[in-house]
Structure formats: structure tokens, C-alpha cells
N, C-alpha and C positions, 0 to 999 in steps of 0.2 A: 530384382532384375525387371526389365520392361516385359510387358505381356505381349509385345510385338517386336518384329525385327525390322531392320532397314528395308528389306525387300518388300515389306507390307506397308510402307509409308508412301503417301503421295503429297506433294506440296504444290498448291495451286493458288494463283492470284486471279481474282475476278476483276477485270479491267474493262474499260470502254467509256463511251460518252455518258455524260450525265443524263438521267432519266431513261436509261436503258433497262433498268430493273435489276441491277446487280444485288442490291440489298435484299429485295424480296426473293430473288433466286437463292441467295444464301439461306434465308429463312426456310424456303421450300426444301432445300437439300438437308438442312438440319432436321426439319420435321419428318421428312420421308425416311431419314435414317434412324429416327427414334431419339436423336440427341435432345430435342425439345418436344413437349407434348402437343403444342399448337403453334401456328405461325403468328408472328406479330404483325403489326400494321404500321405503315408510315404515317397514316392519318392519326392513329392513336398515340404514336410515338413510343411503342413498346417493342420494337424489333431488338434482337440481341446485338446487332452490329451498330446501330445508330442509338447509342445509349446516352450520349452527351446532351445536356439540355438545349444547347444551341442547335444540334442536329435535329432535335424534335421540333424546334421552332422553325428552322429552315426547310424541313421535310426532305432533306437529302444529306448524303454523307459529306463530312468535312475532314475526316481523317481516316486512315486505314484501320480496320478492325480485324482481330484474329479470332478465329473459331476453329473447332475441330470436331470431327464426327467419325463414326465407323460404319463400314458397309461391306458385307461379305468378307469379314476378316481383315479388312484393309482400313488403316487409319488415314483419313484425309485431313491434312492441315491446310486451312483455307484463309486467304486474306481478302477481305472485301475492301475495295479502294474507292475513293471519291472519283467522280467522272468529269466534273467541271474543270476547265483549264486553269482557273484561279487556284485550284488546290492540287496541282500536279506535283508539288513538292511532297505531298503525302502519298501519292499514287506510285510515282516512279520507283522509290526505294523497294517496293514489293517485288519488282522484277529482279532484283539482286538476291532475293531470298527464296526463290521457287524454281522448280524444274519446268512447270507448265503455266502458260498464260492462257486463261480462258477469256477470250475477248467477246463481250456480250453486245449484241446489236438489237436495237429496238425495231421490231418488224414494221411499225408504223412510220418511223422516221428514216429508216434505211441507213446507209453508210454516212456517218458523221465524221467531222474532222478529228476528234479525239480518237475515234476508232482507227483511223489511218495512222495516226501518230503512235498509238500503242502497238499496232501491228509492226511498225517499223522499229520501234525501240526494242520490242521483244525479240525480233529477228537479230538485231545488233548484239543482244546479250546471248544469243545462241539458245534461246528457250524453245521448247516445243510449244506450238501454238494450236489452239482449237478455237473455232468460232461457235458461238451459241446464239441462235436467233430466238429472241424472247417475244412474248405477246403474240403468238401465232394465231390466237383466237380473237384478236382485236378486230374492230371494224376497219374497213377500207385498207386492207393489207393485200398486197399482190406478191405472194411468196415466190412464184416462178420468176418474176422480174427481179426480185431481190437476190435470189440465188444467182441469176445471170450477172447482176451488178457486182456481187461479191467475187465471182470468178474473174470478171473483167478487171476489178480493182486489185486483186491479190493473186491472180494467176490460176492456171488450170489445176494447180495443186489443191484447190478448195473443192472438196467432194463430200456430199452428205453421208453421214453414218446412219441416219434415219430420215424419214419423210413424214409430214403430217398426214393424218387420216381422219375421216369422219368429221370434216369441217374444223380440224384443229383441236378436236377433243382428245385425241391420243396420237401417238406416233407409231410407225411401223419400222422395224429394224431392217437395215440394208447390209449388215455385216455378219453378225453372229448367226442369225437364223432368218435369212431373207425370204419372207413368204407373206403374201397379202397384197392388198391394193392400197394406194395412197391417193391423196387429193390431187396430186399432179405428178408428172413424170412416171417412171417405171421403176419399181423396187428391184427387179431383176437387172435392169440396165445400170442402176446405181451400184448394185453389188459388183457387177462386172467391171465397172470403172474403178472401183476401189481395189479389186484384185489386180487389175492391170497396172495400176499406179504403184502398189506395194511391191509386186514381184520385180519391178525394175531395179530395185536396190540390191537384189541378190541374184547373181548370174546363174548359180546352180539351180535355184528355185525357178527362175524364169525358163531355163531349159526344160525342166520337168513340166512346167505349166504349158509350154508350147507343144510338148510331146503328148501329154496326157489330156490337156484341155481343162483340168480342174486341179485345185489345191485344197487339201484338208484345212479347215479353219485353224486348228492348233499349229499348223506349220506357218501360218501367217503372223503369229504373235511377234516373233523376233524381228522379221523384216518390217512389220508395221511400226514398231518402236524406232527402228533405224530410220525409216522414212520420216518419222516425226522429228527426230534429232537433226536430220540433215535438211529439214524444211522442204522435203520432197512431197510431203503430204500435210495438208491443213484440214483436218476433219471438221465437219459442220454438223451440229445437232440442233434440232428444233425443240423448243419447250414453251410452256406457258406457266410461269411461276405462280400466277394467280390461281389457276385451276389444278395445277400439278401435272398437266399433260407433259410427258417426256422427262419428268424429273427423275423418276426411278431409273429410266434408261440412261440418263446422264450419269447417275451414280455408278451404274454398271460400267459405262465407258471409262470413267475415272479409275475405278478399281481394277478393271481388267486390261486396259490399254494405255493409260497414262504412265509415264516412266516413274520408277522409284528413284531415290537419290543415287543408287548404284547404277541406274540405267540412263539417266539424263546426261546432257552435256555437262562436264565438270565446271564449277564456278571459275570465274576469271581472276585468279590470284596472280600476283607478281612477287618475286623475291629479289632483294638487293644484296649482292655479295660484298665481300670485304673491300673490293676495288671500286665499289660504287656502281657497277654494271647491273642492269635490271634484266631479269629473266622471267619468262612465264613459269608459273608454278601451278600444278594440279593437286588439289587435295584428294584424299582417298576416304570414301565414306565407310571407314572401318571403325567400329566402336572401340577396338583395343588400341588404336593409334593415338598419337599425341593430339591434344585438343586443338581444334581450329574452329572458331565461330566468328561471326561479325554482327555488330549492332546495326540494325536497319531502321530502327524507330526509337525515338525518345519521347517520353511523356512526362510532363511536370504536373503531377496529380496533387490537388490541394490537400488531400488526406494522406496518401501514401508517400508523397514526395517525388523524387526523380526516379523514373522507371525506365530502364534500358532494355529494349526488346531485341533479341538476337536469334540468329539461325545457327544451329550446329551443323558444320560441314564435315567434321572429322573428330573422332574420339568420343568420349563420354564425359559430359559435364555432371559432376556429382555435388550434392550438398556437402558443405564443410571443406571442399577441396580448395587449393590455392591456384589462382589464375593471375595472369599478367594482362595489362591493357596496352596494346600497341608496343611502342618502344619503351614503355615504362619499366624501370628496373625494380620497382617495389611491387611485390605481389599483394593481392587482396584476397580475403577469404569469402567464399560463396556462403552467405548466411541463409537467406530465404530464396530458394529456387522455385520459381513460379511458372505455371502454365496458364495461359489466358483463354478465357471463353467469353468473348465480348468484354464487358466491364468487370467480370468476375475473375478472381485470382484463385488458383488451386495450387497448393504447395506439393511438390513432387520430389522424390529422392534423387532422380537422375534424368538426363535427357541424352538421346543418341542422335547420330547423323540423320537429318531430315526433320528434327523436332524444332519447334519454336519455344523460346523460354524468355523469362524476364528476371532481372536483378534490380534491387531497390537501393537507393541512397548511396550510390557510388558515383561521385562527381566526375571522375575522369572518363566515364563511359559516354562519349559523345557519338553522334551519328558517324558510321563508317569505321569505327575502331574495331580492330581484330583482337579477339580474345584467344589466349593460348596458355599452355601450362609448362612451357619450356623456353629458355632463352634462345634456343635454336630457331624459334619461330618469330623472334622479335623484329625481323626485317621483312615480314610477309604482309602484304596489303592486298585488299580487294581492288580490282580496277574500278575507278570511279565511274559513276553514271554521269552523263552530260546533261545537266539540268539547264533548262532555259534561263536566260538572264532576267532577273526581276528588274524592271525599269520604271514601273509606275510608282511614284513616291509621294510622300507627305512629309513636310517639315513638322517636327513634333517637339513639344516641350511640356514640362509639368505645369499644371494650372496653379498649384500652390508652391510657394517658395519653401524650400526644404525637402521637396519630393524628388529632387534631381537624381540623387543616388538610387532611390527606389525605382525611378523610371528606368535608369540604366540596367538595373537588375532584372526588371520585368522584360525589357527588350531582349536581353541576353537569353532569357528563358524561352521566349517566343522563337528566337533564332535557333536555339538548340532543338526545338521540336520540328522545325520546317526548314529544309535546305534551301527553299526558295524565298526565305525572308532574309533581307540584307539591310545592314545599317551602314550609312555613309556619314562621315562628318566633313562638311565643307568649311575649311578654315577661312576662306575668303568671305563667306557669308555668315560664318559662325552658326551654322544650322546642323542639327542632327536630322537626317532624312531616313525615314522608314520606307523601304522599298518592298513591293510585292508584285504578284503576277497580274493584278487587275483591281478594279474598284471593289468588287465583291470580296476579294482577298483582304484588302486593307480594311474594309468595313468590319469584317470578321475579327481581325486582330484588334481593332479599337474596342469592339464589344467585349472581347476577352479581357482586355485591360480593365474596362469599367465593371464587368460582371464578376469575373473570377478574382481579380486582384484589387478591386475597389480603388482604382487609380484614375484620377481625372486628368485629362491632358488637353492641350490646345493644339490644333493642327492648321496648316495653311499650305498653299501650293509652294513647292520649293523654289527658291530663286535660281535662275539659270546661271550656271558657272561661267559667265563671260570672262574674257581676258583682254589685256591690252598688249600691244607690241609696237615697236618702232618700224618705220618704213624707210628711213634714211639715216646715215651717220650724223652724229652731232656731238659737240663737246660741251662739257659742263664744268663749273668751277664753284668752289665755296671755301671761304675762310671762316673758321670758327674761332672766335676770340672772346674770352671772358676774363675780366680782372675784378676780383672781389676783395681786394685788400691784402690777401695773403698770396699763396701760390695761385696762379691763374690757369687758364685753359687755352691752348693754342694748337691749331691744326689746319693746314691748307691742302686742298686736293684738286688736281686737274685730272679729268677722265674723259674718255670717249665711249659713246654708245653706238653699236652697229647692229642691224637686224640679222638674225639667224634664220635659216629655213624653218618652215612650220614643223613643230615638234622638236626643234633644236634645244629647247630648254634654256639654260642659263650657263654662260661661260665667263669666268673672271680671269683676267690676265694682269700680271704685275710686270710693267715695262718701265719702272722707275730706275733712273740712272744716277749714279753718284751719291746715293744715300740721302737724297733730299728728303725722303720720307724713310726714316729708319726701319729696318726690316721687321722689328718687333711690332710696329704699328700697322703693317699691311693687313694682317687678319682683322684688325679693328675697322680699317677702311672697308674691307669686304663685308663685314657684318653690317656696317651702315648702309652699304649699297643694297644688300639683301633685304634690309628692313624697308627700303624704299620700294622694293618690288611687290610688297603686299598690297599696295594701293596706288595705282597709277594716277597721274595728274589729269587725265582726260575725263574719266568717268568713275574712278575709284576702284577699278577691278585689278586683280593681280597682273603683274607684267611678266610676260614669257617670251621666249625665243629672242633673246638679246645677248650680245657679247659686250662686256664692259672691260675696257683697258685703262688702268691707272698709269699715267705717264709722267706726271710731275707733281710737285707740291713743296711745302715748306714745313719746317718743324722748329721747335724752340728747345734749347737744352734743358730748361727748367720746367716750362709750362706745358710742354707737349705730353698728353696723356691718352690712354685708350679711348676714353669717353669723348675727347675732343676730335679724334680722327673718325670715330663712329658718326658723330654729328656732321662733320665735314663731308664724309663719304655719302651720307644720306642726302644732304642738300645738293651736293654736286650731281648726284644721280638724278634727282628730280629736275634740276636745272637742265641737264642734257635731254631728258625725256620731253620736256616742254618744246624743245626745238627739233625733235626727231621724227616729226610727222606721225604722231601716234594715231593708231586706229584701234577699234574694238573688234575682238574676235569672238565668234560664237561656236559652241560645240555642234558638230554635225554627226548624226548617228546613221548607221546602216539599218535598214528596215527590210524585213521579209514578211510578206502578207500571204497567208494561205486562205483561199476563199473559193466559193463557187465561181466557175468561169463566166457565168452570166452576169456577174457583178464586176468584171474586169474593168470596163470603161468607167464606171462610177468610182472605183477605188483609185485608178490612175488619175482621174480628174481631181479627186479630193487631195491626193498627194501633191499634185502640181499646184493646186491652190494654196498649199501650205509651204510654198517656195521649195518644194521637193523636186528631185530628179529621179525619174523612173529609169533604171539601168537595164531592165530586161524582164521578160515573163517566160514562164515555163509551164507546160502542161504536166501535172503530176500523175493524173489518171483521168478516167472519165469524169467530166464535169468539175474537176478541181484544178485550180491554177495557182501558181506561185509567182508573186510580183516582188522583184528586188529593186531597191532604190536607196536614196540617201535624202535625209530631211533634217533641217535645223531642229535641234531639240526644243527650242523655244516655241515652235509651231505645233508641237504634239500634245499640248494641253487639251484634254477632253477627247483625244483620238480613240480611246477604247470604246467610249459610248457612241462615237460617230461610226466606227467600223461595225459595231453591233447593230446599229440602225440600218446601215447600208446592206448588210448581209443577213439580216433577220437572225442574228446570233450565230451564224455559221462561219464567221471569220476569226482567224487567229493571227497574231503578229508577234515577232521577236525583234528586239532591238539590241544593237551592240555599238559601243563607241567607235567612231571612225576617225575624225580629224577636226581641226578648227579652221574656220574660214572667216574672212572679213564680213562684217554685217553690212547691209545696205546703208547708204548715207543717211536716209531719213531716220532709220532706227538708231544709228549712232548719235545723231543730233538729239533724239529724244532721251537716250540714255545719259548723254553728257549734260543736258539741260537739267536733269534731276539730281545732279551730283554737286555737292558743295564741299570743297576741300577744307580740311581743318588747318588753320594757319600754323606754320612752323614757328616754334619758339626760337628766339635768338640764342 
């Protein structure tokens, strides 16, 4: 049996912007709890959480790392996440596996954009949120101003649980035993503000407080956790991971005030019933119940193989037991049941609700899969996280002939590890496009291919997926006739092309009368027409948004064949398109840019210079603005670097496909002049 119960487990994710000190804070928590003898160093590359060779080279986290520690009889399961926006695919899944998000803020840099996004995402998942201000002893920090900024950005619910003292060399408690002096503000006033905020969630306690003027600390525990769950309180702690100031106090807060799996908001599951209706479903953190767990991290380890990391929400996962993966009807046997401590693996006999574990070499365990031990649970899923859309891409191909299959396998592995890696195949350009969150993300993926998988690839900027369409109705005709001594080939087709509205796709209409084209050959005509859509006559791009009506033709009782009508349909289609006022269409994307409001003018001017249209701006909070607009995709090459330059690295953007528009005439002429059509065979 476990040496601890569900009530004594805490699950915590360290999240926040890059360079806020999350990994060093994890080291400090591990060292102060006795889990490790001494702290590692980012410079030396020997921290427990950043154990990957590339993390040591980059000097920052690239993937989420799991560790655990014990403090005052409480087991704290901790996830250290990367903070740079390019690696959000490794950070966001942690929010689906914990009860508490510990949002770390660099005291020198203040509130950064990833800080805001993580606070919002954690709130959307119903997590308890705590703020940790790190590096309180650094030079040029103004902690009173930062506290005011945090309250302005995230509300009056942000209240300090402790305050720095003696120049940031230690902290003084404002909740458990408020006594002493701080570097700024008043400990007594901070304590009063906490009590006032907490009692608001409990009418009976508030009445007692108003009558007596005081509340015993032990009476505040339950309403404190309720205030956390409801977002009515966002506690703030001050620390210096480098010196250890406030680290033990933070451990006390996690052990004494953070929710256990039985106290936090239940995870967001849904169940599909036999009629197909979807209902919310709440798991129960009972060790004796049926097993429910979910995979929130996949690692393809060169030595261990596929490692699926999961969180237990309900029941007890035991070694040698049978489990099902999602809707899979075939059970698998739990062979090696692992607990992770950074890169190290420890085999354990069982895991209870609130525990993190890992299983090896089970291919069906992809990210997001729900594990269960009963067919009654095979229609239960965790509500998905809304990941940003990866839009920055590189066309990629193997450098050596014969490595194509290996490249496909490696790309699938990278995609399995990171939900923000996407693979697109553009049939019109015959390109495989690897998409990620930014230039740094793509560079990391390419280095993984070269280093871990020893795979050489060639990359280039992806071709823009232009299209062609018609602007007016036109008719086309073709007679296909071949005589080779024996049976010949004959088919004649008359058709009409008409433009459809943008996004209308393709429509084929059979309007042939009198059987001049026998019915069995109409599908062949359509096949030929569709083949002509793959490369339009103007610039060679796929044709879209057209209606094709076949209205007349001729056949021969002996020589008419499928291949003849395919050829006639294709040539008639090309003939019609040449007279249909063809134009080139380009993809337009919707863009949302989040950046300091002082850069609003520069960003809007840059978007306008890219043939973009700014649709509106919105103030998100103090000093941060959101710009919405639409821009032709072809104009966004290099935009990530440009935005980074304009905003000094403080800008983020999201793209989503919007629609297609006609390109300007000068661009159409340039695209058409570079196209040489392949002559059609007779």
C-alpha cells in the first residue's frame, strides 16, 4: 500500500514566462525538502528538471519535467514547464494534470505576456492559482510597484501571503503567524486583507467575524481553499530561488493550503451516452473506484522507447493489472509502472489519485488518451485544451534518397511528443510542411532530427497555396479521337464553367439530354474535369469555386471508352477555363497580436505595409493591447522576427485561416509569367 493518502498529495505546475526562474525554483524546493542534497545550476547543466542535452545547451527548459518531494508529511508532485511561447505545446498539457498552477513572475521583468496567458488558461481550466514573485533580492527591482501591477492586471483577489524583509534576504508571514516588519507595506494590514477576502465565501464565518472581530487561523483553512477554487483569492508569495529566501515558507503554503485531489475542482471530463449526447462527467478521487487516468505527456526516448506519462484521477493503477486505452476494446497489461524524478525512473507497485506515472512501449497511448479498467468508461474523455494554432512552417524533405519513410516516422514521433507540432501535405505543391510555434521551435525540431535521429533533411520556405478561379461563365469543347488500327478511342464533350462564391468549392452537373453521352461515361467525364482542376491554365494553381455543367457531346458505339471521355472532359475543362476570365486567389489569415500598447502604432503600420487590414484594437489590461486584423499569408514571411524586433521580444501572435481573395494584378502577372504549361497530348 502507499505510505500516503490522497488527502496528503498536492499536484502543482510551475508555469510562467521564460527566464522567470521556474527550474531553479524547482531545484530550491527539492533541496529544501531534502529530495536532493544540493541545487543544480543552469550554467553547469546539472539541474534535475533540465536533463536533456539540448536543454543544457539552450540553458532553458524545452519540455515539461516531473519531480516529487515530501514536506511535513505531504507529497508534492511538481511539473516544471518551459516558459517560452515556442514551447507552449509542452507547457499547456500540465494544466490538465494538476489542481494548482503556480505562476512564477520574474521580479526584474515584471508581468510578461506568457504570465498573462497562463493565468487565463489556468482560470479557464478551473485551477487554483497562486503567484510567486521570484528574484526578490535582484538589483533594480521595485516590489511595491510590481505588487500593484499584479493587482491591477489580475484583480483585487491578488493578496500577499508573505512579504519580503531585510532587503529580500527573508520573508515574513502574513497568514499563519503574522508578526514582524517587512521591507514595504504592513504585515498586519496584509493579514487583515487576507482574512477579509477569505471570510467572504462563508456567510456563517463572516457573521462571526463581523461580530467578534477575529477568526481563529484553523477556522480559515476550509474557506481559504474554497476561495482558491472559486478564484476569489489568488495568493502571492515572494521568494529568491537563488538564496532560498521564502522557499521553506512556499513549501509550507503548498503543504498546508494548496488543495489535495479531493479538495480541488474536479477535472473536466465528458461522457458520451448511447444516443451520442455528451454530458459533463466528474471523476471521484477514490482509490477503490474504477480507474480513470489520462496521458498528458509522451516522450520518445532513444533508450527506453515510447514513454506515456499520465495522471491518475480515480482508482488505483497497479502493476500487472489490465487497462484499456480510450475506446480500444483490447486491454493491455501494465508491465513496468514507473514514477519519474526528472530523467530518472523508479518502478512502483501502484499509483493512487493525484499520482503521476509512466508506462513504456505501448504504442496506442497518445497524448490525451484516457486510461480505464472497465468498458463502462470507454466513452469518457477529458475536455481538450485549446492549443494555439502552429502556423510558422518549413517545407521539408529527406536529403538522401531512400530516407523518405524514415523521415515520415521521425516526424510522427515529434508530433506525438508535442501537440503544437503539425504536419501538412500540400497536394498542389507536393510539399510536406512542418509547422511549429515559431523559429526557435522549428530550429529545435530540426536539431532533434539531426542529433537524436541522425537524419539529414533539406528545408525551404513553403510555397503559398494559391488557387485559381473563374470570373465569368464560359463554354469549352473537346473531341478526343484516336485510331490505332484496331479499336479506337472516341469521346466528345461540351461543357460550361461558371464561378461560385468564395468557398463554394466545386460542383458538377450532368445536363446531358437524349443520351448523347451514355450514362456510364458521365463519371469518366467528371474524372477528367477534376483532373484539370489540379493545375489551372493561368499560373498552374489548383482551380476552386467553380460549377461545371456538361450539356452535350457525342459517342461511338464501338470506340467510346472511359479513357476517351476522361481525356475529352479534361481538355474541354481547360478550354473553358481559358475563356472564363481566370484570376489567382491568395489565402488570407486572421491575425491577433498581443503586445505592449506602446508598440501599437508600429505594429499596425507594419501590418498595413504587408497589405493587411487592421480590424480593431482592444486593451487587455494595463500596458497590454490586442490588435486584430487580416493579412495575406504570402506577406507574413519573416513576421515572427519582425514582431520580436518591434516589441523587444514582448509580442505574441496567433494566426487562423480566414478566406481567399484575389491577388493584386501586378502579383498575378508575376505568378503567371513564371508558369509554363505542359502541352496536352492528343
